C-alpha positions in Angstrom: 140.1 65.9 37.8 142.8 68.4 37.1 142.4 70.8 34.1 145.6 70.2 31.6 147.2 72.4 29.0 149.0 70.9 26.9 150.2 70.7 23.2 147.9 68.9 20.8 150.5 66.4 19.6 148.1 63.9 18.2 145.7 63.8 15.3 142.4 63.5 18.0 143.5 66.3 20.0 144.2 68.7 16.9 140.8 67.6 15.9 139.6 68.2 19.2 141.1 71.9 19.0 139.2 72.7 15.3 135.8 71.3 16.7 136.0 73.4 19.9 136.8 76.6 17.6 133.6 75.6 16.0 131.6 75.1 19.0 133.1 78.2 20.4 133.1 80.6 16.8 130.0 79.4 15.2 127.7 77.8 17.8 128.5 80.3 20.7 129.5 83.5 19.4 128.1 83.6 15.8 131.6 84.8 14.2 131.5 82.5 11.6 128.7 80.8 9.3 128.1 77.4 9.9 130.0 74.9 7.5 129.3 71.1 7.3 132.4 69.7 8.4 131.5 71.3 12.0 135.4 72.5 12.3 137.2 75.7 12.1 140.7 75.7 10.1 142.6 76.9 7.8 146.1 76.4 5.8 148.6 77.5 8.9 147.1 74.6 10.6 148.8 72.4 8.2 152.4 74.0 8.7 154.9 72.2 10.8 155.7 75.7 12.5 152.1 75.9 13.7 151.5 74.9 17.8 147.9 74.0 18.7 147.6 74.4 22.8 144.8 72.5 24.4 142.9 72.8 28.0 141.7 69.4 28.5 139.1 68.2 31.1 138.3 64.6 31.5 139.8 63.9 27.6 137.6 67.2 26.3 138.9 70.3 25.2 137.3 73.0 26.8 140.2 75.7 25.7 142.4 76.2 22.6 144.9 78.7 21.4 146.9 78.4 18.0 150.5 79.5 17.9 152.2 79.9 14.2 156.1 80.7 14.4 156.9 82.9 11.6 157.9 80.9 8.1 158.3 81.6 4.3 154.7 81.7 4.4 154.4 84.4 6.8 151.7 84.5 9.5 147.9 84.6 9.7 148.2 88.5 10.9 149.5 89.4 7.8 146.7 89.2 5.8 145.2 91.9 7.8 147.4 94.0 9.8 151.2 95.2 9.4 152.8 94.2 12.9 156.2 94.2 11.1 156.6 97.8 11.1 156.4 97.5 14.9 159.3 94.6 15.3 163.1 95.3 15.2 164.6 93.6 12.2 166.1 90.2 13.1 163.3 89.6 15.1 161.4 85.7 15.2 157.7 86.6 15.3 154.9 84.1 16.6 151.4 84.7 15.9 148.7 84.2 18.8 145.4 83.3 17.4 142.3 81.3 17.3 142.0 81.6 20.9 138.8 80.3 22.4 137.4 79.0 25.7 134.3 77.1 25.8 131.4 79.4 27.4 130.9 76.9 30.5 134.5 77.1 31.3 135.3 80.5 30.6 137.6 82.3 33.6 140.5 84.5 33.7 142.8 81.2 35.3 141.9 79.5 32.2 142.5 81.8 29.8 145.7 83.4 31.9 147.3 79.7 31.9 146.9 79.5 28.0 148.3 82.3 27.7 151.2 82.0 30.2 151.7 78.6 28.4 152.1 80.0 25.0 154.8 82.8 26.5 156.4 79.9 27.7 156.6 77.7 24.4 157.5 80.8 22.3 160.5 81.5 24.9 161.7 78.2 24.4 161.4 78.0 20.5 163.7 80.8 20.4 160.9 83.4 19.7 161.6 87.2 20.5 158.2 88.6 20.0 154.6 87.6 19.8 151.6 89.1 17.6 148.4 89.0 18.5 145.5 90.7 17.4 142.8 89.5 20.1 139.8 90.1 21.3 139.4 93.5 23.1 137.7 91.8 26.0 140.9 89.9 27.3 143.2 92.9 26.0 143.7 93.9 29.9 144.7 90.1 31.1 147.2 90.8 28.3 148.6 93.9 29.1 149.2 92.9 32.8 151.7 90.1 31.5 153.5 92.5 28.9 151.6 92.7 25.5 151.6 96.2 24.4 148.5 97.7 22.2 150.1 98.9 18.8 147.0 100.3 17.5 143.6 101.3 18.0 141.1 98.4 17.5 140.1 97.7 13.9 137.4 95.5 12.4 138.8 91.8 11.2 137.5 91.5 7.5 137.2 88.2 7.6 134.9 87.5 10.7 133.7 90.9 10.9 134.4 91.7 14.6 136.5 94.0 16.5 140.5 93.5 17.2 142.7 94.8 19.4 146.6 94.6 17.9 149.0 93.6 20.7 152.8 92.8 20.8 154.7 90.9 23.6 158.3 91.5 23.6 159.1 87.6 25.1 162.3 89.0 27.2 159.9 91.5 29.3 157.2 88.7 30.1 156.0 89.3 34.1 155.2 86.0 35.1 156.9 84.5 38.1 157.5 81.1 36.5 159.1 82.0 33.6 161.5 84.0 35.3 162.2 80.7 37.8 163.0 78.9 34.3 165.5 81.6 33.2 166.9 82.1 36.5 167.1 77.7 37.3 167.4 77.4 33.1 165.0 74.4 33.5 163.9 75.1 29.7 165.0 71.7 28.6 163.7 69.5 31.5 160.2 71.1 30.7 159.5 70.5 26.9 156.4 68.6 27.5 154.5 72.1 27.6 152.1 70.7 29.8 150.7 73.1 33.1 147.7 71.4 34.8 145.4 73.1 37.5 144.4 71.5 40.8 141.6 73.0 43.2 142.4 72.8 47.0 142.1 69.8 48.1 142.4 67.6 45.4 145.3 65.4 45.1 148.2 66.0 42.5 150.3 62.6 43.9 148.9 59.3 45.3 151.2 57.2 47.5 151.5 53.7 46.2 151.2 55.1 42.5 153.8 54.8 39.6 155.8 57.6 39.3 155.3 58.4 35.5 156.2 62.6 36.1 157.6 65.2 38.3 156.0 68.4 38.8 157.1 72.0 39.5 154.7 74.5 41.3 153.9 77.9 39.6 151.2 78.7 41.5 149.8 78.1 45.2 150.9 75.4 48.0 151.1 71.8 48.2 151.0 70.0 51.3 153.2 66.3 51.6 151.6 63.7 53.7 152.1 60.5 55.0 150.2 57.6 53.4 146.5 57.4 55.0 147.0 60.2 57.6 146.9 63.7 58.1 150.4 64.1 59.4 152.5 66.8 57.2 155.8 66.2 56.6 156.5 69.2 54.0 155.1 72.2 52.5 156.0 72.9 48.7 155.5 76.4 47.8 156.0 77.9 43.9 159.4 76.9 43.1 159.2 73.7 44.5 159.3 70.4 42.7 157.3 67.6 43.6 157.5 63.8 42.6 160.6 63.5 41.0 162.2 61.0 43.8 159.5 58.0 42.3 161.1 59.3 38.8 164.9 58.4 39.9 164.5 55.3 42.7 161.8 53.9 40.2 160.0 53.1 43.2 156.2 53.6 44.2 155.1 56.9 45.3 156.0 57.2 48.9 153.4 60.0 50.0 150.8 61.8 49.1 150.7 65.2 48.0 147.8 67.5 48.5 146.7 71.1 46.9 146.4 73.2 50.2 145.1 76.1 48.6 144.6 76.3 44.3 148.0 75.0 42.4 149.3 75.1 39.4 151.9 72.8 38.2 154.6 72.4 35.0 154.9 69.1 34.1 158.4 67.3 33.8 158.2 63.8 31.9 159.7 61.1 33.3 161.7 59.9 29.9 163.0 64.1 29.6 163.8 64.1 33.2 166.1 60.7 33.3 167.3 61.8 29.8 168.8 65.0 30.8 169.6 63.6 34.4 171.9 61.3 32.9 173.3 62.8 29.8 173.6 66.7 31.0 175.9 67.3 34.1 175.4 70.6 34.0 171.7 70.2 34.3 172.3 67.5 36.6 173.6 70.0 39.5 171.2 72.5 38.7 168.3 69.9 39.4 170.2 68.4 42.5 170.4 72.0 43.8 166.5 72.1 43.5 166.3 68.4 45.4 168.8 69.4 48.2 166.9 72.9 48.5 163.3 70.9 49.2 165.2 68.3 51.7 166.3 71.1 53.7 163.1 72.8 54.0 161.5 69.6 55.0 164.4 68.9 57.5 163.6 72.3 59.2 160.0 71.2 59.3 160.5 68.5 60.9 162.9 70.4 63.4 160.4 72.6 64.1 157.8 69.7 65.0 159.7 67.9 67.3 160.7 71.4 68.6 156.9 72.1 69.5 156.4 68.7 70.7 158.7 68.8 73.2 
């Protein structure tokens, strides 16, 4: 089963993120005192400008990251550090915090997936800068994608742990996928904010199943195979799209897609896909260009196989 990163958009998923915070911050790390509710939350969790990203495995939350866009109520960080002194006037700020991953599932890939998804959400919401009072243990990871340290470490008075103050200029994010969607202007197609992780050998798409989503490969390589065979008809790499034809034709999936190596994909929901395709000629043309590029790639691969076989 793939690990799926998405926005907690139901009451049960939001509650899962609160429970995970308790498990990590109270039970595993001892940062916060226990409470009878066995959940960790504050007033910012009630605001419509707050989003919770969750990493799900078999319908259980194993990672979470809270993102709060600036409002008249301020940001969570305002109570213990003045990030605003480092931000240009007129900027739109978002606070990244409550970052937690179940100890059993901690890895750089999981952490980076949550952080990059937060950067993508910031970009699509018009945010210019992300402020992050973060655990120093993941400071170097954030710096690799563009976060900059703006002051020395300090102690968080609320939980008495060391904090590293970082700021990200969203326009400077160092990430293949964010650059890809900027270049292709696919923001509106990917508004489900879902990022899925597949291990090498796992099935991404099964032939004969109903197509309810398409995928854009962020990392890794996938192979398209004829059903119930090992015949590879296409290899799809970073920036390639998978499964979109079934959304247009409404026919069952016609091929199997297998992760040749570890693969990360972004999800395009069928409803959003069709709405954008039918109601935005500009977006439709860009999407058709992507489809055409993949079709040409498949034809070239088939021609090469024919040449080798002759």
